[in-house]
N, CA, C and O of each residue as an XYZ file, in Angstrom:
796
protein
N     -58.553    179.397     87.255
C     -58.674    179.147     85.838
C     -60.027    179.625     85.369
O     -61.034    179.398     86.039
N     -60.063    180.296     84.205
C     -61.344    180.706     83.592
C     -61.545    179.773     82.429
O     -60.713    179.727     81.523
N     -62.648    179.014     82.431
C     -62.855    177.978     81.456
C     -63.753    178.443     80.346
O     -64.867    178.913     80.575
N     -63.240    178.303     79.105
C     -64.057    178.648     77.924
C     -64.462    177.418     77.161
O     -64.347    176.291     77.644
N     -64.951    177.659     75.925
C     -65.330    176.590     75.064
C     -64.130    175.993     74.298
O     -64.029    174.777     74.135
N     -63.252    176.850     73.846
C     -62.110    176.474     73.074
C     -60.765    176.626     73.858
O     -59.788    175.921     73.607
N     -60.780    177.564     74.795
C     -59.564    177.892     75.530
C     -59.861    178.080     77.015
O     -61.015    178.259     77.403
N     -58.823    178.040     77.842
C     -58.953    178.422     79.180
C     -57.921    179.501     79.450
O     -56.851    179.512     78.842
N     -58.242    180.404     80.356
C     -57.309    181.457     80.785
C     -56.745    180.973     82.117
O     -57.484    180.628     83.039
N     -55.431    180.959     82.191
C     -54.727    180.455     83.353
C     -53.633    181.435     83.786
O     -53.275    182.316     83.004
N     -53.095    181.316     84.989
C     -51.997    182.226     85.347
C     -50.859    182.112     84.333
O     -50.520    181.026     83.864
N     -50.289    183.256     84.015
C     -49.209    183.355     83.058
C     -47.923    182.914     83.726
O     -47.362    183.656     84.532
N     -47.446    181.726     83.408
C     -46.288    181.233     84.119
C     -45.199    180.742     83.121
O     -45.160    181.144     81.958
N     -44.351    179.883     83.626
C     -43.149    179.479     82.833
C     -43.457    178.884     81.481
O     -42.774    179.166     80.497
N     -44.513    178.038     81.433
C     -44.851    177.389     80.141
C     -45.117    178.491     79.031
O     -44.818    178.271     77.858
N     -45.655    179.611     79.415
C     -45.933    180.671     78.439
C     -44.697    181.554     78.269
O     -44.413    182.006     77.160
N     -43.972    181.802     79.335
C     -42.782    182.616     79.223
C     -41.691    181.981     78.268
O     -40.940    182.650     77.558
N     -41.705    180.599     78.346
C     -40.774    179.903     77.480
C     -41.076    180.039     75.994
O     -40.196    179.831     75.158
N     -42.233    180.365     75.684
C     -42.673    180.500     74.245
C     -42.735    182.012     73.850
O     -42.956    182.332     72.682
N     -42.553    182.870     74.763
C     -42.735    184.284     74.474
C     -41.726    184.839     73.463
O     -42.065    185.744     72.700
N     -40.494    184.316     73.441
C     -39.520    184.771     72.457
C     -39.987    184.429     70.998
O     -39.658    185.151     70.056
N     -40.733    183.349     70.841
C     -41.304    183.008     69.511
C     -42.423    184.013     69.188
O     -42.450    184.647     68.133
N     -43.321    184.115     70.138
C     -44.532    184.997     69.856
C     -44.161    186.464     69.662
O     -44.831    187.173     68.911
N     -43.085    186.938     70.340
C     -42.666    188.359     70.139
C     -41.815    188.587     68.958
O     -41.462    189.723     68.644
N     -41.472    187.517     68.286
C     -40.656    187.640     67.015
C     -41.319    187.078     65.790
O     -40.662    186.755     64.800
N     -42.667    186.959     65.865
C     -43.415    186.557     64.654
C     -44.507    187.573     64.319
O     -44.596    188.654     64.900
N     -45.328    187.169     63.353
C     -46.392    188.186     62.980
C     -47.339    188.473     64.040
O     -47.969    189.526     63.934
N     -47.561    187.704     65.076
C     -48.467    188.035     66.102
C     -48.061    189.358     66.772
O     -48.903    190.193     67.102
N     -46.752    189.516     66.959
C     -46.245    190.754     67.586
C     -46.517    191.948     66.714
O     -46.849    193.025     67.209
N     -46.372    191.757     65.361
C     -46.644    192.852     64.442
C     -48.089    193.350     64.589
O     -48.342    194.552     64.658
N     -49.062    192.362     64.638
C     -50.423    192.799     64.649
C     -50.851    193.381     66.040
O     -51.718    194.251     66.128
N     -50.221    192.874     67.083
C     -50.692    193.339     68.392
C     -49.949    194.598     68.785
O     -50.356    195.248     69.749
N     -48.900    194.978     68.108
C     -48.199    196.167     68.474
C     -48.415    197.356     67.476
O     -47.731    198.376     67.554
N     -49.338    197.191     66.588
C     -49.615    198.269     65.662
C     -48.573    198.428     64.565
O     -48.328    199.535     64.086
N     -47.958    197.311     64.170
C     -47.077    197.327     63.029
C     -45.547    197.347     63.348
O     -44.712    197.491     62.455
N     -45.228    197.200     64.632
C     -43.803    197.239     65.058
C     -43.161    195.866     64.715
O     -43.615    194.814     65.167
N     -42.096    195.928     63.902
C     -41.366    194.685     63.613
C     -40.000    194.798     64.318
O     -39.164    195.615     63.930
N     -39.795    194.018     65.298
C     -38.524    194.057     66.016
C     -38.073    192.696     66.373
O     -38.892    191.780     66.446
N     -36.821    192.516     66.598
C     -36.235    191.245     67.044
C     -35.985    191.416     68.541
O     -35.263    192.333     68.930
N     -36.538    190.594     69.365
C     -36.439    190.646     70.779
C     -35.744    189.416     71.275
O     -36.166    188.305     70.954
N     -34.699    189.567     72.044
C     -33.949    188.413     72.572
C     -34.649    187.883     73.811
O     -35.481    188.547     74.429
N     -34.266    186.638     74.149
C     -34.839    186.058     75.383
C     -34.393    186.865     76.620
O     -35.148    186.986     77.585
N     -33.162    187.416     76.586
C     -32.690    188.182     77.734
C     -33.478    189.486     77.900
O     -33.749    189.922     79.018
N     -33.845    190.111     76.745
C     -34.690    191.285     76.831
C     -36.027    190.941     77.423
O     -36.509    191.617     78.332
N     -36.625    189.901     76.916
C     -37.909    189.515     77.449
C     -37.874    189.201     78.933
O     -38.778    189.581     79.677
N     -36.831    188.509     79.360
C     -36.673    188.192     80.772
C     -36.606    189.465     81.622
O     -37.235    189.599     82.672
N     -35.807    190.379     81.096
C     -35.662    191.702     81.820
C     -37.012    192.476     81.823
O     -37.374    193.064     82.842
N     -37.727    192.478     80.732
C     -39.034    193.129     80.714
C     -40.041    192.448     81.648
O     -40.837    193.107     82.317
N     -39.985    191.144     81.675
C     -40.897    190.402     82.582
C     -40.569    190.700     84.039
O     -41.471    190.820     84.868
N     -39.318    190.817     84.344
C     -38.906    191.186     85.729
C     -39.395    192.593     86.095
O     -39.890    192.823     87.198
N     -39.247    193.541     85.137
C     -39.725    194.881     85.381
C     -41.227    194.932     85.550
O     -41.754    195.654     86.396
N     -41.923    194.129     84.705
C     -43.427    194.078     84.841
C     -43.785    193.531     86.190
O     -44.682    194.081     86.830
N     -43.132    192.458     86.685
C     -43.451    191.922     87.973
C     -43.167    192.930     89.124
O     -43.913    192.996     90.101
N     -42.092    193.694     88.981
C     -41.788    194.705     89.984
C     -42.845    195.756     90.027
O     -43.287    196.162     91.102
N     -43.270    196.215     88.836
C     -44.287    197.212     88.806
C     -45.627    196.686     89.317
O     -46.370    197.438     89.948
N     -45.959    195.412     89.065
C     -47.173    194.838     89.528
C     -47.230    194.756     91.018
O     -48.270    194.965     91.641
N     -46.020    194.427     91.611
C     -45.953    194.414     93.070
C     -46.105    195.763     93.692
O     -46.761    195.916     94.722
N     -45.484    196.771     93.054
C     -45.518    198.134     93.539
C     -46.891    198.789     93.407
O     -47.369    199.460     94.321
N     -47.529    198.571     92.215
C     -48.730    199.284     91.893
C     -49.994    198.445     92.298
O     -51.085    199.005     92.410
N     -49.847    197.165     92.507
C     -50.969    196.362     92.927
C     -51.915    196.215     91.743
O     -51.476    196.153     90.594
N     -53.239    196.158     92.031
C     -54.211    195.858     90.974
C     -54.239    196.857     89.830
O     -54.605    196.507     88.708
N     -53.860    198.083     90.101
C     -53.848    199.039     89.049
C     -52.944    198.705     87.877
O     -53.166    199.197     86.771
N     -51.946    197.894     88.092
C     -50.963    197.488     87.043
C     -51.604    196.573     86.038
O     -51.227    196.594     84.866
N     -52.616    195.719     86.476
C     -53.274    194.842     85.545
C     -53.127    193.390     85.955
O     -52.563    193.047     86.995
N     -53.670    192.552     85.072
C     -53.687    191.133     85.229
C     -53.308    190.486     83.928
O     -53.724    190.934     82.860
N     -52.519    189.434     84.007
C     -52.024    188.745     82.815
C     -52.393    187.249     82.860
O     -52.091    186.552     83.828
N     -53.046    186.780     81.799
C     -53.473    185.405     81.706
C     -52.823    184.682     80.541
O     -52.740    185.256     79.456
N     -52.359    183.457     80.709
C     -51.966    182.656     79.632
C     -53.233    182.073     78.916
O     -54.228    181.771     79.574
N     -53.184    181.931     77.670
C     -54.302    181.295     76.938
C     -53.796    179.905     76.455
O     -52.790    179.771     75.758
N     -54.585    178.882     76.886
C     -54.215    177.553     76.452
C     -55.488    176.863     75.871
O     -56.617    177.162     76.260
N     -55.247    175.952     74.947
C     -56.300    175.125     74.392
C     -56.850    174.240     75.437
O     -56.309    174.159     76.540
N     -57.949    173.549     75.114
C     -58.555    172.636     76.142
C     -57.618    171.501     76.452
O     -57.733    170.910     77.526
N     -56.667    171.148     75.551
C     -55.739    170.053     75.858
C     -54.507    170.578     76.585
O     -53.570    169.824     76.845
N     -54.505    171.882     76.917
C     -53.366    172.481     77.671
C     -52.257    173.034     76.874
O     -51.221    173.381     77.442
N     -52.412    173.150     75.492
C     -51.330    173.776     74.698
C     -51.345    175.298     74.850
O     -52.368    175.933     74.593
N     -50.244    175.877     75.256
C     -50.119    177.355     75.347
C     -50.143    177.961     73.946
O     -49.383    177.542     73.072
N     -51.054    178.992     73.723
C     -51.106    179.563     72.392
C     -50.991    181.140     72.455
O     -50.971    181.768     71.395
N     -50.920    181.759     73.603
C     -50.816    183.179     73.684
C     -51.132    183.691     75.078
O     -51.104    182.955     76.065
N     -51.440    185.005     75.119
C     -51.796    185.628     76.406
C     -52.753    186.783     76.152
O     -52.724    187.461     75.125
N     -53.596    186.959     77.153
C     -54.586    188.106     77.202
C     -54.316    188.833     78.488
O     -53.953    188.232     79.498
N     -54.496    190.145     78.441
C     -54.141    190.912     79.654
C     -55.177    192.094     79.845
O     -55.807    192.605     78.920
N     -55.257    192.433     81.096
C     -55.862    193.733     81.436
C     -54.574    194.575     81.770
O     -53.941    194.412     82.814
N     -54.253    195.447     80.838
C     -52.978    196.125     80.877
C     -52.951    197.266     81.886
O     -51.901    197.610     82.428
N     -54.064    197.816     82.115
C     -54.136    199.103     82.950
C     -55.519    199.229     83.484
O     -56.483    199.145     82.723
N     -55.657    199.431     84.780
C     -56.933    199.618     85.475
C     -56.949    200.986     86.146
O     -55.998    201.363     86.830
N     -57.975    201.683     85.956
C     -58.240    202.930     86.683
C     -59.312    202.680     87.693
O     -60.497    202.723     87.361
N     -58.916    202.407     88.971
C     -59.875    201.921     89.997
C     -61.030    202.861     90.226
O     -62.182    202.428     90.261
N     -60.746    204.156     90.384
C     -61.835    205.093     90.800
C     -62.804    205.289     89.620
O     -63.958    205.642     89.863
N     -62.407    205.083     88.381
C     -63.324    205.196     87.206
C     -63.824    203.795     86.811
O     -64.735    203.692     85.990
N     -63.265    202.736     87.362
C     -63.613    201.348     87.005
C     -63.490    201.137     85.497
O     -64.409    200.677     84.820
N     -62.311    201.496     85.015
C     -62.020    201.425     83.591
C     -60.815    200.535     83.425
O     -59.858    200.624     84.193
N     -60.859    199.641     82.382
C     -59.817    198.681     82.199
C     -59.453    198.636     80.695
O     -60.332    198.569     79.835
N     -58.115    198.673     80.396
C     -57.671    198.552     79.012
C     -57.213    197.062     78.828
O     -56.477    196.500     79.639
N     -57.694    196.486     77.731
C     -57.428    195.064     77.413
C     -56.297    194.963     76.403
O     -56.082    195.863     75.592
N     -55.582    193.849     76.468
C     -54.587    193.494     75.509
C     -54.705    192.050     75.136
O     -55.172    191.227     75.923
N     -54.280    191.739     73.934
C     -54.433    190.330     73.419
C     -53.403    189.963     72.473
O     -52.952    190.783     71.674
N     -52.987    188.674     72.539
C     -52.100    188.114     71.544
C     -52.285    186.592     71.500
O     -51.969    185.885     72.457
N     -52.804    186.108     70.368
C     -52.710    184.654     70.110
C     -51.392    184.569     69.381
O     -51.275    184.963     68.220
N     -50.393    184.044     70.085
C     -49.006    184.021     69.593
C     -48.724    182.968     68.526
O     -47.782    183.089     67.744
N     -49.585    181.905     68.512
C     -49.363    180.842     67.495
C     -50.295    181.038     66.376
O     -51.491    180.803     66.549
N     -49.825    181.470     65.176
C     -50.692    181.768     64.031
C     -51.495    180.552     63.599
O     -52.481    180.731     62.884
N     -51.148    179.337     63.976
C     -51.978    178.188     63.618
C     -53.354    178.214     64.286
O     -54.262    177.478     63.900
N     -53.490    179.090     65.310
C     -54.766    179.206     65.963
C     -55.555    180.530     65.632
O     -56.530    180.891     66.290
N     -55.079    181.177     64.623
C     -55.797    182.440     64.167
C     -57.016    181.977     63.389
O     -56.977    180.965     62.689
N     -58.115    182.743     63.523
C     -59.296    182.553     62.714
C     -60.179    181.345     63.099
O     -61.135    181.033     62.389
N     -59.876    180.693     64.177
C     -60.646    179.563     64.616
C     -61.536    179.772     65.819
O     -62.104    178.816     66.347
N     -61.667    181.048     66.271
C     -62.511    181.316     67.371
C     -61.761    181.326     68.720
O     -62.367    181.664     69.737
N     -60.499    180.977     68.759
C     -59.783    180.888     69.998
C     -59.577    182.238     70.696
O     -59.722    182.375     71.911
N     -59.233    183.221     69.868
C     -59.100    184.570     70.380
C     -60.386    185.164     70.850
O     -60.422    185.852     71.870
N     -61.486    184.902     70.097
C     -62.779    185.397     70.529
C     -63.199    184.798     71.820
O     -63.701    185.501     72.697
N     -63.001    183.455     71.975
C     -63.383    182.814     73.242
C     -62.566    183.382     74.410
O     -63.119    183.640     75.479
N     -61.286    183.575     74.219
C     -60.407    184.232     75.263
C     -60.880    185.623     75.587
O     -60.912    186.025     76.750
N     -61.257    186.376     74.534
C     -61.725    187.760     74.747
C     -62.978    187.786     75.592
O     -63.101    188.589     76.517
N     -63.919    186.894     75.266
C     -65.188    186.841     76.017
C     -64.904    186.515     77.548
O     -65.491    187.103     78.456
N     -63.999    185.573     77.741
C     -63.632    185.275     79.131
C     -63.010    186.430     79.881
O     -63.247    186.637     81.071
N     -62.180    187.197     79.120
C     -61.541    188.368     79.753
C     -62.555    189.473     80.041
O     -62.448    190.124     81.080
N     -63.527    189.713     79.174
C     -64.564    190.703     79.388
C     -65.366    190.294     80.584
O     -65.582    191.095     81.493
N     -65.824    189.030     80.602
C     -66.584    188.553     81.767
C     -65.819    188.725     83.083
O     -66.384    189.162     84.086
N     -64.561    188.385     83.069
C     -63.747    188.588     84.240
C     -63.667    190.072     84.680
O     -63.766    190.390     85.865
N     -63.493    190.930     83.720
C     -63.410    192.386     84.023
C     -64.724    192.907     84.598
O     -64.714    193.705     85.535
N     -65.854    192.463     84.045
C     -67.121    193.044     84.540
C     -67.590    192.272     85.778
O     -68.009    192.911     86.743
N     -67.546    190.965     85.805
C     -68.120    190.216     86.917
C     -67.180    190.034     88.096
O     -67.660    189.985     89.229
N     -65.875    189.931     87.903
C     -64.972    189.730     88.996
C     -64.371    191.039     89.467
O     -64.271    191.292     90.668
N     -63.979    191.856     88.532
C     -63.291    193.104     88.906
C     -64.247    194.280     89.034
O     -63.840    195.356     89.472
N     -65.528    194.095     88.655
C     -66.548    195.130     88.765
C     -66.149    196.422     87.948
O     -66.345    197.555     88.388
N     -65.580    196.160     86.740
C     -65.321    197.309     85.894
C     -66.590    197.824     85.289
O     -67.553    197.085     85.089
N     -66.579    199.127     84.996
C     -67.698    199.797     84.337
C     -67.549    199.860     82.817
O     -68.536    199.951     82.086
N     -66.284    199.808     82.350
C     -65.983    199.916     80.935
C     -64.686    199.222     80.630
O     -63.743    199.302     81.418
N     -64.611    198.539     79.501
C     -63.365    197.985     79.007
C     -63.133    198.568     77.647
O     -64.083    198.895     76.935
N     -61.825    198.710     77.257
C     -61.549    199.263     75.965
C     -60.244    198.697     75.452
O     -59.434    198.182     76.223
N     -60.039    198.795     74.136
C     -58.747    198.409     73.534
C     -58.494    199.199     72.291
O     -59.392    199.833     71.737
N     -57.237    199.156     71.848
C     -56.848    199.895     70.655
C     -56.216    198.929     69.650
O     -55.591    197.928     70.000
N     -56.419    199.290     68.386
C     -55.790    198.585     67.255
C     -55.548    199.580     66.153
O     -55.667    200.787     66.364
N     -55.205    199.088     64.969
C     -55.058    200.002     63.832
C     -56.023    199.597     62.734
O     -56.599    198.510     62.772
N     -56.193    200.453     61.782
C     -57.111    200.192     60.649
C     -56.554    199.158     59.743
O     -57.261    198.690     58.851
N     -55.294    198.762     59.922
C     -54.706    197.659     59.132
C     -55.153    196.319     59.644
O     -55.062    195.318     58.933
N     -55.643    196.282     60.885
C     -55.946    195.002     61.470
C     -57.413    194.626     61.321
O     -58.195    194.741     62.264
N     -57.773    194.179     60.138
C     -59.148    193.794     59.852
C     -59.703    192.722     60.729
O     -60.896    192.706     61.033
N     -58.871    191.853     61.125
C     -59.300    190.687     61.992
C     -59.811    191.200     63.304
O     -60.884    190.791     63.747
N     -59.074    192.090     63.947
C     -59.523    192.642     65.254
C     -60.713    193.583     65.083
O     -61.581    193.640     65.953
N     -60.763    194.293     64.020
C     -61.934    195.216     63.787
C     -63.187    194.342     63.657
O     -64.228    194.687     64.217
N     -63.114    193.246     62.950
C     -64.319    192.362     62.838
C     -64.700    191.731     64.191
O     -65.870    191.608     64.555
N     -63.630    191.340     64.911
C     -63.894    190.753     66.229
C     -64.577    191.735     67.196
O     -65.507    191.358     67.908
N     -64.110    192.995     67.217
C     -64.685    193.976     68.090
C     -66.164    194.181     67.783
O     -66.993    194.211     68.693
N     -66.486    194.318     66.538
C     -67.885    194.518     66.156
C     -68.709    193.301     66.475
O     -69.852    193.421     66.916
N     -68.130    192.093     66.255
C     -68.865    190.840     66.471
C     -69.236    190.646     67.954
O     -70.322    190.144     68.247
N     -68.386    191.020     68.859
C     -68.683    190.784     70.269
C     -69.344    192.001     70.982
O     -69.642    191.939     72.175
N     -69.568    193.120     70.216
C     -70.383    194.174     70.746
C     -69.676    195.474     71.161
O     -70.291    196.357     71.759
N     -68.359    195.582     70.831
C     -67.652    196.838     71.122
C     -68.143    197.906     70.132
O     -68.656    197.597     69.056
N     -67.969    199.170     70.534
C     -68.317    200.385     69.727
C     -67.003    201.043     69.367
O     -66.112    201.188     70.204
N     -66.893    201.438     68.110
C     -65.727    202.274     67.696
C     -65.962    203.644     68.296
O     -66.932    204.322     67.957
N     -65.053    204.058     69.205
C     -65.278    205.336     69.948
C     -64.359    206.451     69.495
O     -64.672    207.627     69.678
N     -63.217    206.091     68.897
C     -62.292    207.143     68.459
C     -61.386    206.645     67.386
O     -61.031    205.470     67.300
N     -61.010    207.654     66.527
C     -60.017    207.400     65.508
C     -58.945    208.422     65.597
O     -59.204    209.625     65.583
N     -57.704    207.934     65.691
C     -56.538    208.833     65.654
C     -55.944    208.651     64.279
O     -55.333    207.630     63.959
N     -56.152    209.712     63.451
C     -55.811    209.589     62.054
C     -54.325    209.452     61.775
O     -53.497    210.189     62.312
N     -54.009    208.479     60.911
C     -52.631    208.271     60.438
C     -51.611    208.262     61.547
O     -50.626    208.999     61.497
N     -51.837    207.423     62.562
C     -50.879    207.453     63.640
C     -50.029    206.164     63.740
O     -49.264    205.976     64.686
N     -50.188    205.312     62.761
C     -49.403    204.047     62.804
C     -48.851    203.790     61.422
O     -49.578    203.727     60.430
N     -47.518    203.642     61.390
C     -46.789    203.461     60.115
C     -46.442    201.983     59.964
O     -45.563    201.494     60.674
N     -47.083    201.276     59.089
C     -46.931    199.857     58.964
C     -46.527    199.468     57.507
O     -47.300    199.676     56.573
N     -45.313    198.905     57.335
C     -44.846    198.486     56.037
C     -45.037    199.527     54.985
O     -45.512    199.216     53.893
N     -44.675    200.792     55.279
C     -44.660    201.826     54.349
C     -45.995    202.544     54.094
O     -46.087    203.368     53.184
N     -47.013    202.240     54.880
C     -48.371    202.809     54.780
C     -48.800    203.382     56.101
O     -48.574    202.763     57.141
N     -49.418    204.553     56.095
C     -49.998    205.108     57.308
C     -51.398    204.591     57.517
O     -52.214    204.575     56.595
N     -51.682    204.153     58.778
C     -52.989    203.681     59.165
C     -53.504    204.435     60.344
O     -52.720    205.021     61.090
N     -54.813    204.442     60.542
C     -55.480    205.110     61.611
C     -55.385    204.266     62.908
O     -55.415    203.038     62.831
N     -55.278    204.867     64.031
C     -55.442    204.202     65.333
C     -56.895    204.132     65.645
O     -57.570    205.149     65.491
N     -57.432    203.049     66.060
C     -58.832    202.819     66.385
C     -58.989    202.432     67.833
O     -58.219    201.628     68.358
N     -59.964    202.991     68.466
C     -60.229    202.737     69.905
C     -61.635    202.302     70.071
O     -62.580    203.012     69.727
N     -61.769    201.086     70.622
C     -63.072    200.455     70.780
C     -63.393    200.307     72.280
O     -62.527    199.957     73.082
N     -64.652    200.581     72.634
C     -65.077    200.483     74.045
C     -66.366    199.682     74.203
O     -67.167    199.579     73.274
N     -66.550    199.121     75.387
C     -67.726    198.323     75.711
C     -68.107    198.689     77.162
O     -67.314    198.494     78.083
N     -69.330    199.224     77.351
C     -69.844    199.624     78.655
C     -70.471    198.380     79.291
O     -70.950    197.480     78.601
N     -70.453    198.362     80.567
C     -71.032    197.233     81.335
C     -72.501    196.992     80.915
O     -72.926    195.858     80.698
N     -73.254    198.101     80.811
C     -74.685    197.946     80.484
C     -74.929    197.496     79.069
O     -76.048    197.101     78.738
N     -73.954    197.539     78.247
C     -74.090    197.012     76.859
C     -73.728    195.520     76.788
O     -73.937    194.909     75.740
N     -73.222    194.942     77.800
C     -72.686    193.568     77.781
C     -73.891    192.617     78.238
O     -74.339    192.673     79.383
N     -74.353    191.796     77.328
C     -75.488    190.934     77.669
C     -75.066    189.675     78.430
O     -75.914    188.904     78.881
N     -73.782    189.474     78.568
C     -73.253    188.372     79.208
C     -72.592    187.436     78.225
O     -72.927    187.414     77.041
N     -71.648    186.663     78.730
C     -70.833    185.786     77.832
C     -71.711    184.758     77.132
O     -71.531    184.532     75.935
N     -72.621    184.147     77.803
C     -73.475    183.102     77.242
C     -74.317    183.669     76.105
O     -74.477    183.021     75.071
N     -74.839    184.837     76.281
C     -75.689    185.460     75.212
C     -74.797    185.789     73.975
O     -75.228    185.542     72.849
N     -73.647    186.304     74.146
C     -72.771    186.610     73.049
C     -72.342    185.300     72.299
O     -72.290    185.247     71.070
N     -72.056    184.312     73.075
C     -71.638    182.998     72.467
C     -72.844    182.490     71.574
O     -72.637    182.048     70.444
N     -74.046    182.567     72.094
C     -75.181    182.077     71.359
C     -75.384    182.942     70.080
O     -75.626    182.412     68.996
N     -75.275    184.321     70.243
C     -75.495    185.156     69.075
C     -74.430    184.927     68.012
O     -74.788    184.925     66.834
N     -73.191    184.739     68.316
C     -72.180    184.666     67.246
C     -71.977    183.228     66.864
O     -71.255    182.977     65.899
N     -72.585    182.214     67.576
C     -72.501    180.860     67.135
C     -71.175    180.156     67.487
O     -70.780    179.196     66.825
N     -70.512    180.636     68.514
C     -69.233    180.004     68.937
C     -69.521    178.639     69.536
O     -70.344    178.501     70.442
N     -68.847    177.657     69.028
C     -69.021    176.282     69.551
C     -67.696    175.608     69.884
O     -66.648    175.934     69.327
N     -67.778    174.654     70.815
C     -66.634    173.848     71.156
C     -66.270    172.967     69.968
O     -67.150    172.560     69.211
N     -65.005    172.671     69.797
C     -64.562    171.826     68.653
C     -64.383    170.381     69.234
O     -64.133    170.189     70.425
N     -64.526    169.388     68.322
C     -64.314    167.979     68.719
C     -62.828    167.832     69.123
O     -62.500    167.173     70.109
N     -61.949    168.464     68.334
C     -60.546    168.439     68.686
C     -59.995    169.855     68.617
O     -60.259    170.575     67.654
N     -59.239    170.259     69.617
C     -58.722    171.656     69.629
C     -57.361    171.776     69.082
O     -56.692    172.791     69.275
N     -56.923    170.746     68.389
C     -55.601    170.845     67.726
C     -55.717    171.682     66.414
O     -56.691    171.579     65.668
N     -54.687    172.497     66.182
C     -54.740    173.292     64.971
C     -54.504    172.360     63.752
O     -53.908    171.288     63.856
N     -55.012    172.842     62.592
C     -54.766    172.044     61.382
C     -55.833    172.172     60.385
O     -55.760    171.559     59.320
């Protein structure tokens, strides 16, 4: 378990898989997929999870790592991943979804992201982490800048969301730019809450 101020990252297991059909059919899926709105059945999710597990077994660490995100009282609220690792370059692509919109905007995703970055640099010895989003996702753009990522690339008009074309944005963070989780927490003023229940 990776322990944060607001959340903990834990192995992604049944408690999270049982909620995945909700998270993949609400607005959290729209934002984390670059505007894709689809209806996904439980059977499809189970099949995809089985394929992911097969690939993870075949490819080993290069396939990535998946964590469940839970509040300090143990409530599952989403998942964060290292989706793809390039071992010889020590490069890792990150993925994120706070699946329960009641926990958006409260620092839960930022806390989870800081734990994932720390894990990638300190445990996996990555040299660089990166992630992609779209210019429609103002929340993620603010988060990236807040925690120290640099906008490294723009793929113009590559995402069609609700009738509008948006740019694809690619953010990166080098190991030497990372002052450490504690320093970032202090700089952005992230604090534990008296109660971690949404509301």
